[in-house]
N, C-alpha and C positions, 0 to 999 in steps of 0.2 A: 532455565536451555539457555543461550545463546546461537544468533539466526549463524546462517552458511550458508556458502554462496548456492548451493541448488535450492534452497531458501527464496535468497532473492530471486534471478530465476524468475521463481514459480512463484513470486509478487510483482513480478516485471509484467509477466505476462498476460495477468491478470490483469493488472490496471492498461495493457492495451489496448487487454477486449475490452475495458471498460472504456477507455477514451474510443474506438470503435463504434461502439454503439450510441456514439453522440454526435446525429446530424448535424448539428448546430452551431459547431466549431469550429473556427475561419485553423487551417493549415498550420499558423503562426504563433494560435494561442496554442495548440494542441500541442506543436516544440515545442515550445514554453512550459505549458505544464510536464511531457517528458521529461525535460531537463529539471524539475524540481520534487520531479516521484524520484529520476533520478537519483539525485543528491541524498534526496530524505533513507532511500534504502539504502544505498552505500554505506552513510551513517549509523544506520543497525549494526554493522560489521563492531564496530567499535564499544558497542553495550555490555553490559559484562554479564546479568539478568535481569534482561529488557521483560516485559509482561506486557500481555498483550494489550490492557488498560490504558498505559500507561501510554504503552506508543501512540495507537488511536488517536486519545485526547494529543500528543501532540501533532499526528496527525491532522485532525479535524481544525487545527491554527494552520498548520505552514501550508495543508493542501485541499483551501477551504472551494477555490476555484472548483478544482476536479471535484470533489462534491458536488458541487452544485449541480452541475453538468451529467450526474451520474442517478439515475432511478433512487428511492432509497433502503430499493429492496439488493438492491447490491452492497450499498455499506454493509448489512449485515450479513452479505456472503462475505466478503472481505473484513471483517471482525471474527467470524468464522473462524475461516481459515486459518486469520495473526495466532487463534488462540489456540489448534491447532497442530502448527507450527509448533510452539514457546509450550507443549505441554510433555512435560516428561512422561517416557515412557515408565508404566510397574514394567519393574522383573522380580 
């Protein structure tokens, strides 16, 4: 199942919430992280059949600084959200 625009918006809001919870970052660092997050999210639109595992592995490599500043339980929440977005509803 492909990622759609509303899914990107929800994921973007999730990342924004996670960054806002981190008080130990300077404004410039947050701005750089937001740009990297935005780039990674919009790249997902071009993926034909992404899986949560593949996306999350890529994000762990590309967004390592973002993941370092967020609590571990938020990473798990993000993975569950991503998996929920990519599951095909049974009809």
